[in-house]
N, C-alpha and C positions, 0 to 999 in steps of 0.2 A: 632482524639483522643477525648474522652469525657472529658469535663471540669467539675469539681465538685466545686460548690460554697462553700464559707466559711460557710454559713448557713447549707448547706447539710452536711458538714463535722462534724457538731455538733449534728446531729440527730442520734438517736439510729440505730444500724445496726444489722440485723439478719443473722445468718449463720447456716447451717446444714451440718453435716458430715455423709454421708451415708456409713455405713460399712456393711459387710456381716452378722455380729452378732448383732451389736447395731447401732442405729442412734442417734447421739448427736446433740443438738441444743444449741445455745448461743445467747443472746442479749447483745451487747456491748453498753454502753451509747453514744459513738460517735466513728467515724472512727479514729483508732490510739490508742484506749484504750485497756488495757489487764485486766481490772477489770469488769467482767460481772455483769450486772443487774440480769440476770437469766441464768441458765445453767441446762439443763435437758437431760435425755436419755429415749429412748423407745427401745424395741427389734425390730430388723429389720424383723425377721421371713421370710427371703428371700425364703425359701422353699415353702411358701404359694403363691408365684407367683407375677407377675407384678402389678396387681391391688392392692394387699395387701400392697406392698411396698409403693405405692402412698398413700394408706389409712393411713399408719403409719406416713408418712411425714406430711400429713395433720393433723393428730392427734397431732403430736409434735409441729407443727406450732401453733395450737390452744392453746396448753398448754403454749407455750412461750408467746403468746399474753396475756393470763390470768396472768401468773407469772410476766410479766414486766409491764402490764398495757398499752402497746403500740401496736397499730395495724400497721403493716408495709405495704408499698405499693410495696415493692420489697424484694427479699431475695436471698442470695448467697448459693449455694449448691455444696459441694465437693462430687464427685462420683467416684466409680471405672469405668474406661473407660472414653470415651469422646463422645461429640455430633459431628457428622460429619457436617461441615459447609455447604456442598452442599445439602445433602438430609435431614438434620435435624434428622437423625436416630442415636441412640446410638450405639457405637461399642467398641470393645476391652475390654469389662468388664468381670471380672471373676464371677460376678453375672449375669449369662448368660441369665436370663429371661429379662434383660434390653436391650440386643443387638437386633438391627434391629427394635426397637420400637421408636416412637417419644416422648421420655421420657421427654425432657424439655417442649415441647408443651403440653403434657398431664398434667404435673405438674402445668403449668401456668393456665390451665383450672380448675384443681382441687382446686388450692389455690386462684384463682382470683387475681393474682398479677404477676408482672414481675419476672422472674427467671434468675439469672446469674449462669452459671455452669462451673466448671473446674474439672479436675481429681485430685486425691489425691496428686500427686507429684507437680503439679502446685500450689495447695493450700499451701502445705508445703513451697515451695519456696517463695510464696507471703507473708506468715506469717513471715518467718524469715527475709525477706527483709524489711518489713514495720513495724513489731512489735518486732522482735526478735534480734538475735545476730548481723546481719548485720546492723540493725538500730542502735544498741548500739555501735558497733565497727567501722563501716564505713558508717555514715549517708549520705554521699554524693555519695555512690555507685549508678551507673546508671544501670549496667547490673549484675544480680545475677542469678547464676545457682544453683538449688537445686537438689542434688543427693539423691536418696533413694536406699540403698543397704541393702536389708533384704531378705525376702522370695523370692522376685523378685528384679529386678533392673529397676528403672525408673528415670525420671528427669523432672524438671520444669524450665521454663525460664521466668524471670521477667525483663522488660525494664521500667525504670522510674516509678516504683511502680505499673506496670500493667502486668498481665499475657500475654505472647505471645503464642497464640494458633496455629497460622500458617494456611496455606491454606487448610490443611487436618485435622486440629485439633489435630495434633500429635507433635506440637512444644516441643522440649526437650526430646523426647522419645529415648534417647541414648542407653537404655537397649537392643534395638533390632537392633543396628548397628552390622555389622560383626566384630568380634575381632580375633578369631582363631578357626580353624576347630577342634582342640582338645576338644572344649567345647561340641561337639556332638549336637544331635537334640534338638531343642527348641520347646516349646509348640506352638509357633507362626507358625510353619511349616517350619522354616528355620533351619540353622545349624550354630553353632559357634558364636551365639549372645553374647554380653557382659553379659547378664543374665546367660548364661550357664557356665560362668567362675567365675564371681564375686559375685553371689548371695550366701547367707548362705548355702542353700541346695547343690549348686554346689561345694562349697569348701568342705563340708562334704563328698560329693560323691567322689571327687578326693582323699581325704584322705583314704576313705574306699577301693577304687580300688588299691591304692598304698600299703596299709598296710595289707589288708585282714581283718580289724576289723573296727568297727564303733565307732566314738566319736562325741560328740556335738562340735559345733564351739567353744564354750567357753573352752572346754577341749583341743581342738587343739591349740588355742591361748596360753593357759597356758603352754602346752607342749613345744611349740616353745620358749616362753619367758624364761622358765627354762632350755633351751638347753637339755632337757631330752628325746626328741622324734624326731629322725631324719626325720620321715615322716611328722610330724607337722611342722618342720622347712622348709622342702621342699614345703609344702602346702602354708605356709605364704610367702615364697620367690616367688612362682608362682603368688600368689595374688598381691604382690607388683609390680612384673614385668608387669602384664597385667593391673593393675590399672594405672600405669604410661603411658602405651601405649594408653589406652582408653581415659584417661583424657587429655593427651597431645594433642591428635587429637581434642578433644572437645574444648580446649582452642585455638588451631590454627584456628578453624572456628569461634567461638563466641567471644573470647577474653574477658571473663567476668572480672569484678572487684573483685568479690568474689564467692566462691563456698562453699556451706553448705552441709555437708554429714550427712544424717539421715539413720535410719534403724539399725538393729542389727550389721551388718558388719561395719557400720560407727562408732561404739564404739571402734573399734580396734585402739589403740593409734599409732601403727607404720605407719598407713596410713598418719598421719600428720607429720611424720618425714621421714622415708625411702620412703614412698609413694610419698610425695611431691618432694623429691630428684629425684625419678625415673621419675616423670612427666617432669622434666627439660631436660631429654635425648631426648624427642620427641617434644620439643618446637621449633618453628621457630622464636626464639628470643634469644639473648645472656643471658638474665636474666629473671627469673620468677617473675612477679609482682603480679599476682593473689593471693589473700589471701584465705586461707582455714580455715573453722570454723566448730566446732561442734555446733549442734543446741541448742537453748536456751529454746524453748517452749514445747518440749517433745510431749506428747499426745495432747496438745492443738493446735498444729500447723494446723491440718486439719480443725477444726471447726472455729478457728480464721481466717485462710486464707479464708474460705468460706464467713465469714462476711465481709472481706475486698474486696471481689469481687464487 
């Protein structure tokens, strides 16, 4: 494990969050700060291709240097997908032009500095563990799992303040564990993944199939809360059941101190009450000690987590 000196801890840190629409950068005055020296955005313009994305990241890095008056020797980057540890090629990115390309190596060449890279779920987990809600509520937590339940389902794993990427670079990717065949086909080529059941679009799809009409997730949650829509109630009951099953298995394997739930689905309050109670049914322990938190950093988690890399 890399040791970071006290002097290095007080140096400014640079982070970039690469999104499909925008790319955001931040300079923090030191590792552990949440008060940026500089924070800027540029359009990603991913449709213009691989080389253009690298150009935009280089442009943003130059702007951050000018805005902060600091020239970095290394930078953290949060990306869709991940770099394969064996081949060095990017994979699993919905910005498909990055896949099967030596993205990190090409960035290091373009920027002239060392690049540390992790996917968005890992950066979310790292930010909340080291700067956000876990840092505030459980500063001694050693193992933190970050769940993203939104358009898709992903996860990130942090041990002792560092991202755990794993042998394949897929550490924490619980969204593509098998959960139940009723979820149907997944974009990954498999069937019944956690994502096919617990993502926002999957919940909306289940409601539409059962009711014959379409509603947004927000409308479904409201209908269940008001006890006004039997299909909305059924949808939420199904979500709670499978959340408990999926997260219970996760805890049995990793036994984290804390779990932080981000994404649009993560805003549903019953996950933290009925959902946590459901987790206990699948736990290989008489009592559930893992703490569940809503995130604190919001949209800042990705770029702050990148800086913390």
